[in-house]
N, CA and C atoms as a LAMMPS dump frame, in Angstrom:
ITEM: TIMESTEP
0
ITEM: NUMBER OF ATOMS
378
ITEM: BOX BOUNDS ff ff ff
-5.0000000000000000e+02 5.0000000000000000e+02
-5.0000000000000000e+02 5.0000000000000000e+02
-5.0000000000000000e+02 5.0000000000000000e+02
ITEM: ATOMS id mol type element x y z
1 1 1 N -313.176 329.195 348.35
2 1 2 C -312.536 330.342 347.745
3 1 3 C -312.109 330.042 346.309
4 2 1 N -311.592 328.818 346.112
5 2 2 C -311.155 328.426 344.775
6 2 3 C -312.328 328.412 343.793
7 3 1 N -313.488 327.951 344.27
8 3 2 C -314.671 327.896 343.41
9 3 3 C -315.129 329.291 343.015
10 4 1 N -315.066 330.235 343.945
11 4 2 C -315.471 331.611 343.652
12 4 3 C -314.517 332.229 342.631
13 5 1 N -313.23 332.002 342.774
14 5 2 C -312.248 332.513 341.806
15 5 3 C -312.461 331.893 340.431
16 6 1 N -312.761 330.616 340.376
17 6 2 C -313.024 329.943 339.093
18 6 3 C -314.286 330.513 338.446
19 7 1 N -315.309 330.748 339.251
20 7 2 C -316.549 331.325 338.735
21 7 3 C -316.296 332.731 338.194
22 8 1 N -315.568 333.541 338.931
23 8 2 C -315.241 334.904 338.473
24 8 3 C -314.426 334.868 337.178
25 9 1 N -313.458 333.969 337.108
26 9 2 C -312.639 333.835 335.899
27 9 3 C -313.498 333.411 334.717
28 10 1 N -314.425 332.503 334.939
29 10 2 C -315.324 332.046 333.865
30 10 3 C -316.205 333.182 333.365
31 11 1 N -316.725 333.971 334.289
32 11 2 C -317.564 335.11 333.906
33 11 3 C -316.751 336.126 333.119
34 12 1 N -315.537 336.402 333.532
35 12 2 C -314.685 337.353 332.81
36 12 3 C -314.337 336.855 331.411
37 13 1 N -314.04 335.575 331.28
38 13 2 C -313.735 335.007 329.961
39 13 3 C -314.964 335.093 329.065
40 14 1 N -316.129 334.742 329.591
41 14 2 C -317.365 334.813 328.8
42 14 3 C -317.648 336.251 328.365
43 15 1 N -317.454 337.201 329.248
44 15 2 C -317.672 338.605 328.914
45 15 3 C -316.688 339.078 327.839
46 16 1 N -315.452 338.65 327.934
47 16 2 C -314.445 339.031 326.926
48 16 3 C -314.78 338.44 325.565
49 17 1 N -315.219 337.196 325.539
50 17 2 C -315.597 336.559 324.267
51 17 3 C -316.791 337.276 323.662
52 18 1 N -317.794 337.583 324.474
53 18 2 C -318.97 338.297 323.97
54 18 3 C -318.575 339.679 323.437
55 19 1 N -317.756 340.414 324.163
56 19 2 C -317.337 341.748 323.731
57 19 3 C -316.56 341.675 322.416
58 20 1 N -315.683 340.695 322.298
59 20 2 C -314.921 340.539 321.047
60 20 3 C -315.857 340.224 319.888
61 21 1 N -316.815 339.354 320.115
62 21 2 C -317.779 339.004 319.054
63 21 3 C -318.618 340.217 318.685
64 22 1 N -319.114 340.934 319.67
65 22 2 C -320.02 342.058 319.446
66 22 3 C -319.339 343.214 318.732
67 23 1 N -318.095 343.501 319.084
68 23 2 C -317.438 344.675 318.543
69 23 3 C -316.607 344.409 317.288
70 24 1 N -316.569 343.179 316.8
71 24 2 C -315.849 342.895 315.564
72 24 3 C -316.784 342.565 314.411
73 25 1 N -318.043 342.301 314.698
74 25 2 C -318.968 342.013 313.6
75 25 3 C -319.478 343.321 313.003
76 26 1 N -319.86 343.311 311.726
77 26 2 C -320.336 344.542 311.083
78 26 3 C -321.665 345.013 311.685
79 27 1 N -321.886 346.329 311.623
80 27 2 C -323.173 346.902 312.025
81 27 3 C -324.101 346.779 310.823
82 28 1 N -325.302 346.278 311.018
83 28 2 C -326.245 346.117 309.91
84 28 3 C -327.508 346.921 310.208
85 29 1 N -327.977 347.66 309.202
86 29 2 C -329.203 348.452 309.301
87 29 3 C -330.079 348.132 308.102
88 30 1 N -331.379 348.122 308.308
89 30 2 C -332.322 347.863 307.232
90 30 3 C -332.597 346.382 307.075
91 31 1 N -333.035 346.008 305.879
92 31 2 C -333.395 344.625 305.602
93 31 3 C -332.156 343.743 305.527
94 32 1 N -332.356 342.472 305.814
95 32 2 C -331.262 341.504 305.699
96 32 3 C -330.853 341.367 304.234
97 33 1 N -329.577 341.126 304.005
98 33 2 C -329.099 340.926 302.644
99 33 3 C -329.69 339.648 302.063
100 34 1 N -329.959 339.698 300.761
101 34 2 C -330.573 338.549 300.085
102 34 3 C -329.57 337.75 299.267
103 35 1 N -328.327 338.194 299.231
104 35 2 C -327.32 337.496 298.44
105 35 3 C -327.21 338.011 297.021
106 36 1 N -327.631 339.247 296.796
107 36 2 C -327.516 339.852 295.468
108 36 3 C -326.045 339.893 295.059
109 37 1 N -325.784 339.801 293.745
110 37 2 C -324.389 339.794 293.293
111 37 3 C -323.683 341.122 293.573
112 38 1 N -322.393 341.029 293.868
113 38 2 C -321.569 342.205 294.119
114 38 3 C -321.089 342.764 292.78
115 39 1 N -321.309 344.064 292.574
116 39 2 C -320.814 344.746 291.375
117 39 3 C -320.034 345.967 291.82
118 40 1 N -319.181 346.455 290.947
119 40 2 C -318.416 347.656 291.279
120 40 3 C -319.293 348.889 291.07
121 41 1 N -318.927 349.98 291.72
122 41 2 C -319.654 351.228 291.548
123 41 3 C -319.561 351.666 290.093
124 42 1 N -318.409 351.477 289.473
125 42 2 C -318.233 351.851 288.061
126 42 3 C -319.205 351.091 287.161
127 43 1 N -319.376 349.79 287.397
128 43 2 C -320.335 349.008 286.611
129 43 3 C -321.752 349.504 286.832
130 44 1 N -322.06 349.835 288.065
131 44 2 C -323.407 350.244 288.437
132 44 3 C -323.82 351.536 287.761
133 45 1 N -322.912 352.496 287.659
134 45 2 C -323.284 353.816 287.141
135 45 3 C -323.1 353.964 285.632
136 46 1 N -322.654 352.908 284.956
137 46 2 C -322.533 352.961 283.499
138 46 3 C -323.911 353.095 282.866
139 47 1 N -323.992 353.867 281.793
140 47 2 C -325.25 353.987 281.052
141 47 3 C -325.636 352.614 280.508
142 48 1 N -326.892 352.285 280.588
143 48 2 C -327.453 351.019 280.085
144 48 3 C -326.789 349.786 280.7
145 49 1 N -326.32 349.91 281.925
146 49 2 C -325.703 348.774 282.603
147 49 3 C -326.786 347.781 283.02
148 50 1 N -326.577 346.472 282.768
149 50 2 C -327.568 345.487 283.22
150 50 3 C -327.681 345.455 284.747
151 51 1 N -326.626 345.854 285.443
152 51 2 C -326.647 345.866 286.907
153 51 3 C -327.564 346.957 287.448
154 52 1 N -327.831 347.975 286.647
155 52 2 C -328.632 349.106 287.118
156 52 3 C -330.116 348.773 287.225
157 53 1 N -330.557 347.673 286.612
158 53 2 C -331.987 347.367 286.608
159 53 3 C -332.367 346.2 287.518
160 54 1 N -331.433 345.753 288.356
161 54 2 C -331.752 344.649 289.258
162 54 3 C -331.089 344.881 290.613
163 55 1 N -331.491 344.088 291.599
164 55 2 C -330.887 344.205 292.922
165 55 3 C -329.453 343.709 292.886
166 56 1 N -328.552 344.537 293.42
167 56 2 C -327.123 344.199 293.486
168 56 3 C -326.566 344.716 294.801
169 57 1 N -325.333 344.346 295.063
170 57 2 C -324.589 344.859 296.214
171 57 3 C -323.414 345.664 295.706
172 58 1 N -323.138 346.78 296.359
173 58 2 C -321.951 347.582 296.048
174 58 3 C -321.246 347.875 297.363
175 59 1 N -319.947 348.113 297.252
176 59 2 C -319.215 348.482 298.459
177 59 3 C -318.215 349.572 298.142
178 60 1 N -317.916 350.343 299.161
179 60 2 C -316.961 351.42 299.013
180 60 3 C -316.825 352.171 300.315
181 61 1 N -316.072 353.255 300.264
182 61 2 C -315.828 354.093 301.43
183 61 3 C -316.791 355.266 301.418
184 62 1 N -317.389 355.543 302.554
185 62 2 C -318.312 356.676 302.656
186 62 3 C -317.497 357.962 302.671
187 63 1 N -317.785 358.843 301.703
188 63 2 C -317.028 360.087 301.598
189 63 3 C -317.839 361.305 302.022
190 64 1 N -319.158 361.168 302.033
191 64 2 C -320.047 362.257 302.439
192 64 3 C -321.331 361.633 302.953
193 65 1 N -321.946 362.248 303.989
194 65 2 C -323.16 361.675 304.558
195 65 3 C -324.074 362.787 305.042
196 66 1 N -325.369 362.544 304.962
197 66 2 C -326.366 363.497 305.459
198 66 3 C -326.027 363.868 306.901
199 67 1 N -325.82 365.148 307.173
200 67 2 C -325.428 365.544 308.526
201 67 3 C -326.551 365.456 309.554
202 68 1 N -327.797 365.458 309.107
203 68 2 C -328.919 365.453 310.056
204 68 3 C -329.232 364.048 310.56
205 69 1 N -329.578 363.146 309.654
206 69 2 C -329.993 361.803 310.078
207 69 3 C -329.161 360.688 309.458
208 70 1 N -328.255 361.016 308.57
209 70 2 C -327.416 359.997 307.952
210 70 3 C -328.133 359.147 306.935
211 71 1 N -329.325 359.569 306.488
212 71 2 C -330.171 358.732 305.633
213 71 3 C -329.652 358.576 304.21
214 72 1 N -328.728 359.398 303.786
215 72 2 C -328.084 359.234 302.488
216 72 3 C -326.585 359.418 302.666
217 73 1 N -325.835 358.819 301.74
218 73 2 C -324.393 359.019 301.732
219 73 3 C -323.853 358.711 300.354
220 74 1 N -322.643 359.153 300.101
221 74 2 C -321.949 358.844 298.854
222 74 3 C -320.855 357.84 299.174
223 75 1 N -320.75 356.802 298.348
224 75 2 C -319.638 355.877 298.515
225 75 3 C -318.738 355.968 297.294
226 76 1 N -317.462 355.784 297.538
227 76 2 C -316.419 355.82 296.521
228 76 3 C -315.762 354.453 296.504
229 77 1 N -315.571 353.925 295.304
230 77 2 C -314.985 352.578 295.19
231 77 3 C -313.466 352.574 295.264
232 78 1 N -312.857 353.746 295.418
233 78 2 C -311.404 353.828 295.492
234 78 3 C -310.741 353.935 294.136
235 79 1 N -311.544 353.886 293.081
236 79 2 C -311.012 353.994 291.722
237 79 3 C -311.603 355.19 290.985
238 80 1 N -312.211 356.099 291.761
239 80 2 C -312.745 357.322 291.169
240 80 3 C -314.229 357.301 290.865
241 81 1 N -314.908 356.195 291.073
242 81 2 C -316.346 356.122 290.824
243 81 3 C -317.098 356.291 292.134
244 82 1 N -318.155 357.112 292.075
245 82 2 C -318.961 357.383 293.255
246 82 3 C -320.44 357.243 292.92
247 83 1 N -321.229 356.912 293.946
248 83 2 C -322.675 356.837 293.767
249 83 3 C -323.347 357.3 295.055
250 84 1 N -324.476 357.981 294.876
251 84 2 C -325.27 358.406 296.036
252 84 3 C -326.164 357.249 296.453
253 85 1 N -326.177 356.942 297.739
254 85 2 C -326.99 355.863 298.3
255 85 3 C -328.088 356.497 299.148
256 86 1 N -329.333 356.16 298.851
257 86 2 C -330.487 356.644 299.609
258 86 3 C -331.032 355.502 300.454
259 87 1 N -331.182 355.74 301.748
260 87 2 C -331.742 354.729 302.65
261 87 3 C -332.906 355.271 303.469
262 88 1 N -333.364 356.466 303.16
263 88 2 C -334.395 357.13 303.947
264 88 3 C -335.71 356.384 304.038
265 89 1 N -336.057 355.584 303.041
266 89 2 C -337.325 354.847 303.077
267 89 3 C -337.219 353.561 303.883
268 90 1 N -335.999 353.14 304.175
269 90 2 C -335.786 351.874 304.88
270 90 3 C -335.322 352.109 306.318
271 91 1 N -334.433 353.074 306.495
272 91 2 C -333.851 353.36 307.812
273 91 3 C -334.046 354.849 308.087
274 92 1 N -334.639 355.178 309.224
275 92 2 C -334.924 356.588 309.51
276 92 3 C -333.683 357.364 309.938
277 93 1 N -332.708 356.709 310.506
278 93 2 C -331.5 357.41 310.931
279 93 3 C -330.324 356.46 311.016
280 94 1 N -329.174 356.938 310.587
281 94 2 C -327.948 356.146 310.635
282 94 3 C -326.87 356.932 311.368
283 95 1 N -325.977 356.235 312.049
284 95 2 C -324.854 356.944 312.674
285 95 3 C -323.902 357.474 311.603
286 96 1 N -323.185 358.516 311.927
287 96 2 C -322.199 359.068 311.001
288 96 3 C -321.057 358.072 310.835
289 97 1 N -320.758 357.717 309.606
290 97 2 C -319.719 356.724 309.325
291 97 3 C -318.796 357.177 308.195
292 98 1 N -318.561 358.469 308.072
293 98 2 C -317.668 358.982 307.028
294 98 3 C -316.283 358.377 307.223
295 99 1 N -315.705 357.893 306.136
296 99 2 C -314.386 357.271 306.178
297 99 3 C -314.429 355.77 306.405
298 100 1 N -315.591 355.212 306.668
299 100 2 C -315.726 353.776 306.916
300 100 3 C -316.18 353.068 305.653
301 101 1 N -315.916 351.767 305.576
302 101 2 C -316.357 350.933 304.462
303 101 3 C -317.818 350.563 304.667
304 102 1 N -318.561 350.523 303.577
305 102 2 C -319.971 350.144 303.632
306 102 3 C -320.272 349.173 302.498
307 103 1 N -321.15 348.244 302.774
308 103 2 C -321.697 347.346 301.756
309 103 3 C -323.194 347.615 301.748
310 104 1 N -323.746 347.892 300.567
311 104 2 C -325.159 348.237 300.447
312 104 3 C -325.805 347.341 299.406
313 105 1 N -327.011 346.877 299.717
314 105 2 C -327.774 346.077 298.756
315 105 3 C -329.015 346.865 298.369
316 106 1 N -329.303 346.911 297.071
317 106 2 C -330.461 347.645 296.569
318 106 3 C -330.429 347.706 295.058
319 107 1 N -331.008 348.776 294.496
320 107 2 C -331.008 348.952 293.041
321 107 3 C -331.026 350.427 292.666
322 108 1 N -330.615 350.718 291.46
323 108 2 C -330.592 352.09 290.959
324 108 3 C -332.024 352.533 290.656
325 109 1 N -332.35 353.782 291.032
326 109 2 C -333.644 354.384 290.728
327 109 3 C -333.412 355.825 290.297
328 110 1 N -334.373 356.378 289.605
329 110 2 C -334.296 357.768 289.176
330 110 3 C -335.001 358.633 290.217
331 111 1 N -334.308 359.629 290.749
332 111 2 C -334.891 360.593 291.691
333 111 3 C -334.673 361.975 291.096
334 112 1 N -335.71 362.501 290.457
335 112 2 C -335.573 363.786 289.783
336 112 3 C -334.629 363.65 288.603
337 113 1 N -333.598 364.485 288.577
338 113 2 C -332.626 364.449 287.486
339 113 3 C -331.473 363.504 287.759
340 114 1 N -331.438 362.917 288.943
341 114 2 C -330.28 362.126 289.355
342 114 3 C -330.647 360.653 289.533
343 115 1 N -329.756 359.781 289.074
344 115 2 C -329.89 358.346 289.342
345 115 3 C -329.18 358.066 290.655
346 116 1 N -329.875 357.42 291.592
347 116 2 C -329.302 357.111 292.898
348 116 3 C -329.484 355.628 293.187
349 117 1 N -328.707 355.129 294.111
350 117 2 C -328.798 353.735 294.529
351 117 3 C -329.716 353.679 295.742
352 118 1 N -330.904 353.111 295.57
353 118 2 C -331.873 352.987 296.669
354 118 3 C -331.551 351.708 297.426
355 119 1 N -330.992 351.865 298.612
356 119 2 C -330.575 350.715 299.389
357 119 3 C -331.7 350.104 300.193
358 120 1 N -331.655 348.778 300.334
359 120 2 C -332.587 348.054 301.195
360 120 3 C -331.957 347.773 302.547
361 121 1 N -330.635 347.643 302.551
362 121 2 C -329.896 347.355 303.772
363 121 3 C -328.463 347.78 303.594
364 122 1 N -327.802 348.067 304.725
365 122 2 C -326.405 348.496 304.691
366 122 3 C -325.66 347.858 305.846
367 123 1 N -324.404 347.564 305.593
368 123 2 C -323.508 347.034 306.613
369 123 3 C -322.282 347.92 306.673
370 124 1 N -321.937 348.358 307.882
371 124 2 C -320.731 349.142 308.085
372 124 3 C -319.697 348.235 308.736
373 125 1 N -318.535 348.157 308.142
374 125 2 C -317.456 347.368 308.746
375 125 3 C -316.805 348.18 309.847
376 126 1 N -316.434 347.516 310.895
377 126 2 C -315.821 348.193 312.046
378 126 3 C -314.351 348.389 311.821
């Protein structure tokens, strides 16, 4: 009986550790991050910014997101700067994460009249 109780306790502890690990790590979608330098949204959207022509990482709070598939969203850096992030070519659908923090790696591209941040991968913090 003691062995069965010890086995059950071990299984419960292992399950709790796995659940804690699984539900505290960030959700990642798209390509793995390559270690691109972190820049602020304000730096990224400045005219003639050197950060706009290379792969970088930006982070902020999602303030608006595509209601259908979540393939695009706007992030705000908390200081009044915002940028539209496009992930439709990398990820076909994302869960709704309005109000959550996101880290995105990619580069600025021109889409029609608007400059947008074309992301390669995104991480949502829990």
